[in-house]
N, C-alpha and C positions, 0 to 999 in steps of 0.2 A: 613678478608681475606687478610689482611696486613701481616698477620703471615703465610700463606700459601704462599704467592708470597714470601716472605721474604725465606721460608724452600725451594722452590723450587730454587731461584737463590743460595744457599749457595749448594744443591746439583749438581746443573750445573758446580758449580765451582770446586767442588771436584770428577765430574764423573769420571774421570781417575783412580783416587781412589777406587770410589764404584763401581767399576766393578769387582773388586777381591772380595767381599764380602759387607755386609752391614754395616755401620756403628753402627748399633743399636743392636747388638749383646747382649744379655746378658737377664737377669730375670727383667721382668714387672710386676706392679699389674694393675689391671682395673678395673674398677666400671659401672656398667650400671645402665639404667633409663628407665622409660617409663612404658610401658605395663607390665613390669617384671623389677624388679629391683636386683642386687647383685653383685657379684665381681669375678674377675677371676686373677689366677697366669699363667703367658704367659712365655715361653721360645722362644726367636728370637735367631734361629743360626746362626752363620757368613753367611751362604749360602742363608738367608732371610727367611728358613722356620720358620714358628711359629707355637707351639704346646702348650697346657693350658688346665687348669683343672679350670670349673666354676661352682659357686651355684649361683643359682636364687631364687627367693622367689618362684615362682611359680613352680618349681620344687622338692621343699619341701627339705629333705635332701640328697637326689640322685645327686652327682657331673654329670656335663656333660662335654664332651671335646670337645675342638675346636683345628684346623687345618687351616692353610694357608700361606700365605707370606706377606715379604716386597718386594716392588719394586721401587728402589727410594724413595720419601718420600709418596708412597701408602701405606696403609694396607689393607689386606684384610683376613679374617678370615670367618669361619662356624661353624657349628655343622650338621655331617652327618644325624646324628639319628633324626632332627628334620628339619632340611632344613634352620636353622637361619642364616642368614647373617649379618655380621659386614664389615664395611669400611670406610674409614677415612683417615687419614694423621696422619704422625709421622716427629717432629723435636725436635732436642736435647736430652732431657729427658724426653720428655710428648709428646701428641698427642690427636686426638679425632676423633669421626665420627658419624654415624648413624647404627642402626641395624634394622630388620626387619623380622618378623616370622610370618607365619600364621595369617594374618591379625591384627597383634599386632609389635607396631615400639616402636623405642626409641632414646635413644644418648647414647654414652660411652667416656670415658675419660682413657688413658692409663700413669702410671708415671714409669720410671726406678726404680728400686732397686738402694739403694748406690747412 
């Protein structure tokens, strides 16, 4: 909880800068666990749009694509084909949250490349 509060305070302090784009633009790696587990390669655009490719254990070798957005410190992305939803927060070079899909759920963590 303290980490989320600190992230929110940092974003409030730079809100004038963040309005031009997200400070989280770049390439990210995510891992998810719970009802399924796997990893994702995510690209966050300066506009805050998220696009990426994931591979999960339950999905076999077939990758699935995610799209979403970062708004402030909130992260939301999902999988159109399955209805899976990921939500959480991001701060600095890391973030975390939860995911839910058709009766299964779990958690995820993300870290910026480089």
